[in-house]
C-alpha positions in Angstrom: 167.5 182.0 173.1 164.7 180.0 171.5 163.5 176.9 173.2 163.8 173.4 171.7 160.5 173.5 169.8 161.4 176.8 168.0 164.8 175.8 166.6 163.3 175.7 163.1 162.6 179.5 163.3 166.3 180.4 163.2 167.5 181.4 159.8 170.7 179.3 159.9 169.0 176.2 161.4 165.8 175.7 159.6 165.4 171.9 159.9 165.1 170.3 163.3 168.3 168.5 164.3 168.0 164.8 165.0 170.5 164.6 167.9 171.0 160.9 167.5 167.3 160.1 167.4 165.6 158.0 164.8 163.5 159.9 162.2 160.3 158.4 163.7 161.2 160.1 167.0 161.1 163.5 165.5 157.9 165.5 165.8 156.0 165.5 162.4 154.4 168.8 163.1 157.8 170.4 163.8 159.0 169.1 160.4 155.9 170.4 158.8 156.5 173.9 160.3 160.1 173.8 159.1 158.8 172.9 155.6 156.4 175.9 155.6 159.2 178.2 156.8 161.4 177.0 154.0 158.7 177.1 151.4 157.9 180.8 152.2 161.5 181.6 151.6 161.5 179.8 148.2 163.7 177.0 149.3 161.5 174.4 147.7 163.9 171.4 147.6 164.7 171.8 151.3 160.9 172.2 152.1 160.2 169.0 150.1 162.7 167.2 152.3 161.0 168.4 155.5 157.5 167.6 154.1 158.6 164.1 153.0 160.0 163.4 156.4 156.8 164.6 158.1 154.7 162.4 155.7 156.9 159.4 156.4 156.0 159.8 160.1 152.3 160.4 159.6 151.5 159.1 156.1 147.7 159.7 156.4 147.8 163.4 157.2 146.2 165.4 154.4 148.1 168.6 154.9 151.4 166.8 154.8 150.3 165.1 151.5 149.2 168.4 150.0 152.4 170.3 150.7 154.5 167.4 149.7 152.6 167.3 146.4 153.1 171.0 145.9 156.8 170.8 146.5 157.1 167.7 144.2 155.6 169.7 141.4 157.7 172.8 142.0 161.0 171.2 142.9 161.2 168.0 140.9 158.5 168.5 138.2 156.8 165.2 139.1 153.3 166.4 138.2 151.5 163.1 138.2 152.6 162.2 141.7 152.0 165.8 142.8 148.4 165.8 141.5 147.7 162.4 143.0 148.9 163.5 146.5 147.0 166.8 146.4 143.8 165.2 145.1 144.0 162.5 147.8 144.4 165.2 150.4 141.4 167.1 149.1 139.3 164.0 149.0 140.2 163.3 152.7 139.6 166.8 154.0 137.4 168.6 151.4 136.6 171.3 153.9 140.1 172.8 154.1 140.7 175.7 151.7 144.5 175.5 151.9 144.4 172.1 150.3 142.5 173.5 147.3 145.1 176.3 147.1 147.9 173.7 146.9 146.0 171.7 144.3 145.4 174.8 142.2 149.1 175.7 142.4 150.0 172.2 141.2 147.6 172.6 138.3 149.1 176.0 137.4 152.6 174.4 137.4 151.2 171.7 135.0 149.8 174.4 132.8 146.1 173.4 133.4 144.6 176.8 134.1 141.0 175.5 133.9 141.4 172.9 136.7 143.5 175.4 138.7 140.7 178.0 138.4 138.1 175.4 139.5 140.3 174.4 142.5 140.7 178.0 143.6 137.0 178.7 143.3 136.2 175.7 145.4 138.6 176.9 148.0 137.1 180.4 147.9 133.6 178.8 148.4 134.9 177.3 151.7 136.8 180.4 152.9 136.0 183.8 151.4 138.6 185.5 153.5 141.6 183.4 152.3 143.9 186.0 151.0 146.2 183.5 149.2 143.3 182.1 147.2 142.2 185.6 146.2 145.7 186.5 145.1 146.0 183.4 143.0 142.7 184.1 141.3 143.7 187.7 140.6 147.0 186.5 139.1 145.0 184.3 136.8 142.9 187.2 135.6 139.2 187.2 134.7 137.9 186.1 131.4 135.2 188.0 129.6 132.1 186.1 128.5 132.2 184.7 125.0 131.1 187.1 122.2 128.3 184.6 121.2 127.1 183.1 124.5 125.0 180.5 122.7 128.2 179.0 121.3 130.9 177.2 123.3 133.9 179.3 124.4 136.2 177.1 122.3 134.1 177.4 119.1 136.2 178.9 116.3 133.7 181.7 115.6 133.9 182.9 119.3 137.7 182.7 119.2 138.1 184.7 116.0 135.4 187.3 117.0 137.0 187.8 120.4 140.4 188.3 118.9 139.1 190.8 116.4 137.1 192.8 118.9 140.2 192.8 121.3 142.4 194.1 118.5 139.9 196.8 117.6 139.8 197.7 121.3 136.0 197.2 121.4 136.3 194.6 124.1 
């Protein structure tokens, strides 16, 4: 039988029970762990609820901000609020690679691959062994250098030449 602190581990009781206590009496870290547990099982709305409750208790904790922002983007599609929370968390603790991972995931959800790639690379610079960052970068794929490096990647000549060479399977 698990002890009081581990009740969030059970599959049927993922969120800590209040037992008549006020929300402020609950342990924010326990709520955060419950949110992580739910997020790993793709229960994003329930995870968002847990992260919001933890953030209400400790509103200046960067990891709570970051995960709340990630879940806001995934569950509710509130991209502006999600980016704001994640960027604030990164600015407060710029040395934590997991915050860059969450920021990059929010950018992916927004469709901004360039900023996502930059966030993932910054996270990798902090922690080369972070498997999640490596997986996200591999999912994004690697871009080949432009055909004409003296021109910008977005230049029409580079775009057309790249497409032609790709179709001819020369690249």
